[in-house]
N, C-alpha and C positions, 0 to 999 in steps of 0.2 A: 024463274025456273033455270034459265040459262046462267044467271048469276050464281045460283047455288052449285050448278055443275062446274062452273069455272073455279069457284071457291074450293070445292072438293079436289079438283085437279091440282090446284096450287098446293093444298095440304099434302097430297100424295107425293108431289114433286119434292117438296121440302123435306118430307120424311125420308125419301129415297136418298136425297143429298146428305142428310145427317148420317144415315146408315153407311153410305160410302165413305164419308169423312171419318167416321168412327173406325171403320175397317182399315182405312189407310193409316190412321194414327197407330192402331194396334200393330200393323205390319212394320211400321217405322220403328216403334218402340222395341219390338221383338228383334229387329235387325240391329238396332243400336246395342241391345243387350248382348247379342252375339259378338259384335265388334268389341264391346267392353271386355268380354272374356278373351278374345284374341289379343287385345292390347296387353292385358295382364300376363297372358302366356308369353308374349313377345318380350316383355320386361323381365320375366323370370328367366327365360332362355338367355337373355343378354347378361343378366347377373351371373348365370352359370358359366357362360363363356368368359366373362371377366375373371371369375375365380379360377377357371382352368388356366387362363393366361398367367395369372399370378403364381399358380402352383408350378407351372412349367419353368417360369423364370427363377423361382426359388430352388427347384431341383438343379437347374443349370448352375446357379450360384454355388450350391453346395458341392456339386461335382468339381467345379473350378477350384474351390478351396481344398478338396480332397487331393486333387492332382498336384497342387502346390505342396501339400504336406507329405504326400507319399514319395518314396524314393524311386521315381520314374526317370529313366534316361532322358537327357535334355532334348534330344531330337523328337522322341515320342511325346514328351510333355508339350513341346511347341506345337506339334500336330494336333494334340488334344485341345490345346488352348484356342487354336485357330477354328476348329470345329465348333467348340463351345461358343465362341464369339459369333460365328456365322449363325448358329441356331438362335442365339440371344437376339441378334438384330432382326431376324425373320419373325421371331415371336413378338418383339416390341413393335414391329410394323403393323401388327393387328391391333387396331385401336377400337375398343368397345367401351362405350360410355352410356350410362343411364342417368339422366339428370333427375334429381330428387326435388319435387315441389314441396316446399315447406311453408308453414305459417310464419309470421314475424317472430312469434315466441320460439318456435322450433329452430328458426334460423339463428336466433340469438344464443340459444342453448348449444347448438352445434358449433357455432363460432368459438365459444369458450372451450368446449371439449377439444376442438381441432387445434387451437392454440396451445393448449396444455400438452397434448400428445406430440405435436411437432417439436416442442422444446425437448422432450425426452428423446425423440428420434435424432435431433441434432447432437445431443450428448452421445448417443449410441454410435454415430458416425465419426464425430470429431474428437471425442475423449479417448485416450489410449491408456489411461491409468486404470489398473485392474480394480482398485477399490471403488472408483467412480462407476465402473461398469456393474459391479456387484450391487452398489447402492441403487443404480438405475433399475436393475432387474427386480429388486425388492419393491421399489416404488411402482413399477409397472404391474407387479403381482397384486399390490394393494388396490390399484385402480381396476384391475381385471376382476378382482373379488367383488367390486361394487357393481359389476355388470351382470351378475348372475343372481337369480332369485333363490338359489340353493345356498346352504351354508358352505363357506369356503373351506377347501381342504387344507389350506395353509395360509398363514398371514392374516393381518387385520383387514378391515374394510374402510375405504375412504367414503364416509357418508355424504360429504359435501359433493364429491364427484358423482356419487350415486344419484343425488338430486338433479345434477346437470344432465346426466345421461338419460334419465327417465323423461326429461323434457324433449329429447330428440325423437325423430321418427324411427320406426322399427328397423328399416334398412340401414339407417345411419348407425344404430346401435350394433348391428351385426358387423359393419365395417370397423367400428371402433374396437370391438372385441378381437377381431382378427389382427388389427394393428398392435394391440396390447399383447396378444399371444406371441407375435413376432418379437417384441421387445423382451418379453419374459425369456424367450429362447436365445436372447443375445444377438438379435439381428433386426434390421429395419424392414419395414414394409417396402416392397419393390417399387411402388408408385412414388414413395418419398425419395428413394434412392435415385430413381430416374429424374425426378424434378431437380434434385441437387446437381446431378450430372449436367442436365440441360442448362441450369443456371450458370454453372462453372464454364461451360462452353460459350455461353453468351457473353460472359465477362471477358473471357480470353479473346473472343472475336472482336469485342469492342476495344480492348487494349491494343490489338494488332492493327487497328485502323490508323492511318497516318493522321497526325494532329494538324488541323488547319493552321497555315502560317499566319502569324500576326503581322499586319502591315505596319511599317514604321510610321509613327505619328509625325506630323510636320513639326519641325523644330524652329521654323522661322515665324516670327510674329509680324503681321502686316499692320502697319499704322494707317488707319483710315483717314486721319486728319491731314489736311493739306499742308505741305511743307512750306 
């Protein structure tokens, strides 16, 4: 009789523990789902901040070009350039990055797309021949047409590039479209311009470093044999 009572007590205890464990798991899963939503919201806000930063830098760059083109008195133009440079540095001091997690296949596809667009961006910065710039914009438009599911309004589609871009993550596709839109409009994406400037500064700093002096090699040969 006592054994039966003890057995029933063990069963009840086990059942209560299972219920408690199940409830705890449900609460943890619900909490993780909530955190998942918050993480996604955080990434979205970071993307929006990054786009706002790019937009501000683009506007400042355009205003600087307008100031140089307009017939503004030299003293006023200099004041404007100083203000623009101050705002540009403050804006660039805000560093917002969202790292994209990619599969090996997505990483390979994005690497090919990245290399191709960077080649166009280098042409945009370093080539000054008008015909080359016009050819660049036509090429960029052709690639941009490959990034949309709708029929392009102008120009052909690069179907090989379309296959590469479809292998990238959605957020990478959005960035690529934005970079191509910049090239179609005759300018480079601000991040690429900043990278080129940083690289040039690094090269200049390395060139300015004093070269280590080479010590003169000994010119006398010592004969180890006994005289």
